[in-house]
C-alpha positions in Angstrom: -0.2 8.7 -12.0 2.9 7.9 -10.0 3.6 4.3 -9.3 3.0 4.7 -5.6 -0.5 6.2 -6.2 -1.2 3.5 -8.8 -0.2 0.8 -6.3 -2.4 2.4 -3.6 -5.4 2.6 -5.8 -5.0 -1.0 -7.1 -4.5 -2.3 -3.5 -7.7 -0.6 -2.4 -9.5 -2.1 -5.4 -8.2 -5.6 -4.6 -9.2 -5.2 -0.9 -12.6 -3.7 -1.5 -13.9 -5.5 -4.6 -12.0 -8.8 -4.6 -11.7 -9.0 -0.8 -8.1 -10.3 -1.0 -5.8 -10.8 2.0 -2.7 -8.6 2.4 -0.4 -11.4 1.1 -2.7 -11.9 -1.9 -2.6 -8.2 -2.6 1.2 -8.2 -2.5 1.3 -11.1 -5.0 -1.1 -9.4 -7.4 0.9 -6.1 -7.3 4.1 -8.1 -7.9 2.5 -10.0 -10.8 1.2 -6.7 -12.4 4.8 -5.3 -12.1 3.6 -2.4 -9.8 6.6 -1.5 -7.6 6.5 0.0 -4.1 7.8 3.5 -3.6 10.8 2.1 -1.7 12.3 -1.3 -1.9 11.9 -4.0 -4.5 9.1 -6.1 -3.2 5.7 -5.5 -1.5 5.4 -6.6 2.1 2.0 -7.2 3.8 2.8 -4.7 6.6 3.5 -2.0 4.0 0.2 -2.7 2.2 -1.6 -2.7 5.6 -0.1 0.7 6.5 -0.8 2.1 3.0 -4.5 1.0 3.2 -4.9 2.3 6.7 -3.8 5.8 5.6 -7.0 7.3 4.4 -5.5 10.7 3.7 -3.1 9.6 0.9 -0.5 11.7 2.6 2.6 10.2 4.2 2.6 9.9 8.0 4.2 12.8 9.8 6.3 12.5 12.9 5.0 14.2 15.9 6.9 15.5 18.9 6.5 13.6 22.1 5.0 15.5 25.0 6.3 14.7 28.4 
């Protein structure tokens, strides 16, 4: 399992089962040495976006319509 998928699964588990806050989830992921896909540290906004994405696919850019 890639690190990003492992982080996503662990973050969901921490949110759903342990009911941790985003900051607490970041701290647990750091303590368990699970690294984000980009960057060196977890940030609450990244965790929020990751958990909000139910498709497990990266967001795509859409063309603006005028």
